[in-house]
Backbone as CSV, one residue per row, in Angstrom:
resi,resn,N_x,N_y,N_z,CA_x,CA_y,CA_z,C_x,C_y,C_z
1,MET,138.437,77.350,-188.268,137.067,77.577,-188.666,137.020,77.792,-190.173
2,ILE,136.013,77.238,-190.799,135.804,77.402,-192.238,134.690,78.422,-192.428
3,GLY,134.943,79.442,-193.240,133.967,80.503,-193.448,133.070,80.297,-194.649
4,LYS,133.540,79.527,-195.642,132.748,79.359,-196.866,133.163,78.079,-197.576
5,LEU,132.184,77.369,-198.110,132.436,76.205,-198.960,131.677,76.394,-200.260
6,LYS,132.283,75.986,-201.355,131.616,76.045,-202.653,131.754,74.672,-203.290
7,GLY,130.632,74.007,-203.483,130.656,72.672,-204.058,129.255,72.169,-204.315
8,LEU,129.131,70.873,-204.467,127.835,70.246,-204.738,127.273,69.610,-203.477
9,VAL,125.979,69.759,-203.292,125.313,69.098,-202.173,125.227,67.619,-202.507
10,ASP,125.902,66.787,-201.731,125.915,65.347,-201.976,124.701,64.682,-201.358
11,SER,124.379,65.050,-200.123,123.196,64.508,-199.456,122.822,65.426,-198.300
12,ILE,121.574,65.281,-197.866,121.046,66.106,-196.779,120.400,65.187,-195.758
13,GLY,120.737,65.412,-194.484,120.126,64.674,-193.383,119.216,65.588,-192.584
14,ASP,118.820,65.146,-191.401,117.924,65.953,-190.564,118.580,67.243,-190.094
15,ASP,119.873,67.194,-189.779,120.551,68.377,-189.257,121.921,68.598,-189.896
16,PHE,122.147,68.016,-191.058,123.448,68.168,-191.710,123.307,68.061,-193.226
17,ALA,124.334,68.525,-193.905,124.460,68.336,-195.350,125.888,67.899,-195.620
18,LEU,126.065,67.049,-196.610,127.402,66.668,-197.076,127.670,67.460,-198.350
19,ILE,128.736,68.253,-198.319,129.094,69.101,-199.445,130.385,68.566,-200.058
20,ASP,130.323,68.195,-201.339,131.483,67.677,-202.061,132.216,68.849,-202.708
21,VAL,133.417,69.112,-202.225,134.236,70.212,-202.737,135.484,69.601,-203.360
22,GLY,135.466,69.442,-204.661,136.617,68.896,-205.368,137.005,67.498,-204.926
23,GLY,136.022,66.670,-204.587,136.289,65.300,-204.178,136.487,65.120,-202.679
24,VAL,136.518,66.213,-201.934,136.601,66.151,-200.475,135.226,66.508,-199.929
25,CYS,134.683,65.648,-199.071,133.336,65.863,-198.543,133.403,66.496,-197.156
26,TYR,132.624,67.535,-196.971,132.526,68.221,-195.677,131.144,67.983,-195.104
27,GLU,131.085,67.611,-193.837,129.819,67.421,-193.143,129.515,68.728,-192.414
28,ILE,128.438,69.374,-192.812,128.067,70.686,-192.286,126.793,70.539,-191.469
29,PHE,126.858,70.890,-190.187,125.676,70.842,-189.324,124.998,72.203,-189.341
30,CYS,123.689,72.205,-189.558,122.934,73.452,-189.583,121.461,73.168,-189.332
31,SER,120.701,74.234,-189.179,119.274,74.096,-188.878,118.502,73.604,-190.097
32,SER,117.309,73.080,-189.867,116.467,72.620,-190.975,116.092,73.794,-191.873
33,ARG,115.962,74.974,-191.291,115.644,76.174,-192.091,116.772,76.473,-193.080
34,THR,118.009,76.353,-192.632,119.157,76.570,-193.508,119.228,75.487,-194.580
35,LEU,118.985,74.240,-194.186,119.019,73.142,-195.156,117.976,73.336,-196.247
36,GLN,116.798,73.816,-195.878,115.737,74.057,-196.863,116.086,75.214,-197.793
37,ALA,116.976,76.101,-197.350,117.349,77.267,-198.150,118.485,76.979,-199.133
38,LEU,119.037,75.767,-199.123,120.096,75.441,-200.079,119.571,75.619,-201.491
39,PRO,120.369,76.216,-202.361,119.897,76.453,-203.730,119.617,75.147,-204.465
40,VAL,118.506,75.116,-205.164,118.087,73.902,-205.878,119.121,73.504,-206.920
41,TRP,119.748,74.471,-207.583,120.720,74.156,-208.626,121.935,73.427,-208.084
42,ALA,122.196,73.551,-206.779,123.384,72.934,-206.191,123.155,71.479,-205.804
43,LYS,121.900,71.055,-205.747,121.616,69.703,-205.289,121.917,68.691,-206.389
44,ARG,122.732,67.725,-206.059,123.133,66.690,-206.999,121.989,65.704,-207.193
45,PRO,121.670,65.346,-208.441,120.626,64.337,-208.646,121.016,63.005,-208.016
46,SER,120.059,62.317,-207.475,120.328,61.054,-206.791,120.226,59.897,-207.780
47,TYR,121.348,59.249,-208.059,121.368,58.100,-208.956,121.371,56.791,-208.190
48,SER,121.614,56.873,-206.896,121.573,55.684,-206.055,121.099,56.099,-204.671
49,SER,120.752,55.147,-203.851,120.283,55.463,-202.501,121.431,55.760,-201.562
50,LYS,122.669,55.491,-201.992,123.840,55.690,-201.146,124.609,56.924,-201.613
51,PRO,124.869,57.885,-200.708,125.639,59.061,-201.117,127.060,58.688,-201.479
52,SER,127.677,59.486,-202.366,129.040,59.192,-202.767,130.044,59.527,-201.660
53,CYS,129.661,60.397,-200.751,130.508,60.729,-199.597,129.995,59.938,-198.398
54,ALA,130.781,59.033,-197.903,130.358,58.208,-196.780,130.418,59.009,-195.486
55,ARG,129.338,58.991,-194.726,129.296,59.682,-193.441,129.855,58.738,-192.393
56,THR,130.830,59.248,-191.615,131.452,58.407,-190.584,130.941,58.723,-189.221
């Protein structure tokens, strides 16, 4: 079990977020309420429509 991640929000879906931690992407499933509470400063600006971390 992972207790904490610190990184950049790569992308957000309906029930998940991709968090880039030093080049390794973690897919985190959580509620929409939690996703909305992600800090704005952590969200990576979108330069393309495709996230840098590919969701499998």
